[in-house]
N, C-alpha and C positions, 0 to 999 in steps of 0.2 A: 102127785103120784106117786114119791117118795113115800107116803101114809098108805098109798096103797099099794104098796108095792109094784107097782106098773115104769118098766123100764122107758125113761122118755131119748128120744136122740132128737138131734137139730144141726140141718144143710147149714145154717146162717146164726145161732146165736156166739158171739164173739165174746162175752165178758169172760174174761173171764175167773172171776173167782165162780162160776156157773160149776169148774174145775175141780179151780184148785182151791177153793178154801173149805172142800172134804165132806159137805153139811150136804152132795148131793149123791150118795151112790150109788141112787139109781140113772143117775146122768151118760148121755154119751153125748156126741160133736167129731160131724166129719169133714172141722172147717176145724183151722189153730184159730187162738185166742189171741185178740187184741195185742196184750201183752211181744206175743211173736211177729205182730204186724207192728207196734210199733216201732223196736229194736232195727226192726230193718230201714225203714225209713230212718229211724239215725243214722246207721250205717251207710243209709248210701247215700244222704244229704250230707252226710261231714267228707265221708273218703270218696265220692265225684261232685257233687257240686260245690264240694268245701264253702260252707256255707258258714258265717259266723252271728246270725242271731235270726232271728224269727217273730215271728206272728204267730198265734197261732186260736182259731176261730170258732166255734161248735155251734149247733143246734137249736144248745139247753137240754136234748133228750136224755136220755138213758145209754143209747149208744153210741150217739155222739161226743156228748159230755164225758162217759167216761172214755173215749176213744182222748181225745183231748188232754182229758189228765192224765196220761198214759205218758201220751206225746211229751207234753210238761214237763215229765216226771222223767224221762230218759233221755230230754235232750239236756236237757240241765244236766244231769251226772254226768254227761260230756262236753262239759264243757261251752255248752251250746247258749249266749242269750237269748231270754225270751224276752222282746220286747213290748209286747200287750199278750191277755189271755181274755177271750171277752165271747160270750155266745151272742147271740141273735135271733129274734123272734123268724120263724119257720113260718114257708105261707106267704112274704111277706112281697109285697110288688114290687120296693124302691132299700136298695140296700148302698145308697147312695154315704149316708152319713158311718157306716163300716168301712167302706174302703177310701173316704176321704184321711179317713182314722190311718189305716194303718201305709198307706202316702205319706205320711206323715213321720211315722216308725223311721218307712225306708229300714226292712225289715229285705233280709235276702233271697228269704223267703214262708211263704204266708200254707200252714199247716190246717187240714179240715177234720174236724167232726163233724161226721152226721152222710147226708143223703146227696144224690143225686143232685135233684131239685133247687136244690138252696145255692149249690156247689156250680154248676149255671151259668146261673144268676150272677154269684159274686165272680165268676171269671171273667163275663161277661164286661159287667159295667168297672175291672181291671182293665181288660186290653182299649175298653173303648176309649179308658183313662190317659191310656197308650203309657200307663205302667205294664215294664219287662217283666216284675218279680215272678218268681217262679211258683209254683204251684200246687201240692201235691195233697190226694183223701186220700178214703183208704178204700176199704172195698165196699164201700157205700153208695163208692164214687166210681169203680171201675162196674159203668152200665152202656150199653152200644145206647142207649136212648139220654145217659149223659153231652155227647159228642153227637145227640140229631141236637138236642135242646139248644146244645150252646155253639153248634156248627164251627163256624172258622175263626175263632175264640179258643175253640178246645185244645187247639197246636200245641204242643208244646208240654199239656198240662200234665205231671204225673199222679200216677196212683198204684196202689197195694192190693192183690189180688191175690185170689189160689196161683196157684202154678199150673202154667200152660200143660190141658191134657191133651191137646188135640190130638195127639199123634197119638195118645190109645186107642188101643181095638174096640177097648169098650167101650169107650168115649163118642167112636164116630158109630157107632149100630145105635147108637145109647140116642143120638140123633139124630137121625136117620130113621130109625122110629120113630120119633116125635114128630120130623117135619113128615114124612108120609102122612101120620093119623090124626097132621093137626094144622097140614098147611102154611104152619112157621118155626120160629126159630123157637128151642128153652128159656127159659128165663138166666136169670144171671145163678143161680147156684139150684142150677137142675140138675149138673152131676155129681154139687155133693146128695145132694135131696135123694137122687137116681142107687148112689152107694150106704146112702143110711139104709133105704132097703131092702136091697139085698143084705147086708151086713143083719141085720135084721133075721129076714126069710133067714138063710146059711146060722143065724142063733137059735132059731127053730129048729130046721130043719137036723142038724146035728146034733142039739139037746135031746128029740123028740118027744119033744111035751113043750106046752107054755110055760111051763114053772120057773118064776122070776127070777130062784137062786142055778137055775141050770143055763138062761139067756142067760143070767147076768158074765157065768163061770167060760163061760161061748166065746162073747164077747173081747171077755181078756185073753183070751191063752187060742182064742184058733183062727187063723191069716185068710178073707177073703182077696179075691179077685174082684175090680169094680175097677168102673172111669176112673180114680183117682188113683189107681194103681193097685196092692195086694196092701190090704188094711190089716190093722185087729187097732186095739185099743188097751192105752198104758193104767195102770192103777187109777187113774183121776179120771180116766173116762174122756183123752184125748185119744184121734184114731193117730198112727203112729208114720212114717214116711211122707206125710203131710205138712205143706206151709206155703209163705208165701212170696210170687217174686214183684217185682217194681214193671209198672208199665207207664209208656207214655205214648198220647198220642200222635202218631204219624201220619200224615195225609187220609187223617180219619178215619181211623184205627187204632188200635192199641197194642201197644208193640210190646214184645216180653222185653228186657233190658237185662244183658248179660254183663 
């Protein structure tokens, strides 16, 4: 896309280097990157949960391992001992071996890098083995499917995800229109994707053309109202005014922690 001078925008790609490396001036996103997420996890774990040592697990994928490596980096810098850093095989039937290993190291917190299918299996197994170790994942875990699959074992699990924008009028309207059209709730990144579309359409409108340079200029300089709030994009291509919150599963729902 860069070579073709085409703007690319993602509602869900959180690898920091996509914007921070400077290699992709055509890339924009409507979600905060993983370094922001990792720093928030460290702040919450140290100031609220008061952890001293952690285990970091990941699914070996670009997204999950990337999250895990950032978590290890920032937790270590904060003086927290990382007693275990290990990848697991996605889609495996049984995670007993890694859960047993975690129990042996006795961490205060398990930090998960990856998506909700594996997280739900690991958490469920931990709780069945009567392990009360706190568990936190990223935006790949903050999905209602995680709660549906893990059931009662999801209770108390933490996850970082985009800030709660459920009271934003545009977010309410967009969700209602989706429900009216399809008869179901939209997915986890719906508002960010909707906002990306609005930002691109606004750029084309303000530029008065689909010229690459004109669109990029508008994206960097003009604010647009979206379900995420009023945004524009900084010099790196990251949307301004957005970020992550910490959520906890309480009574079968993710509740934002203040």
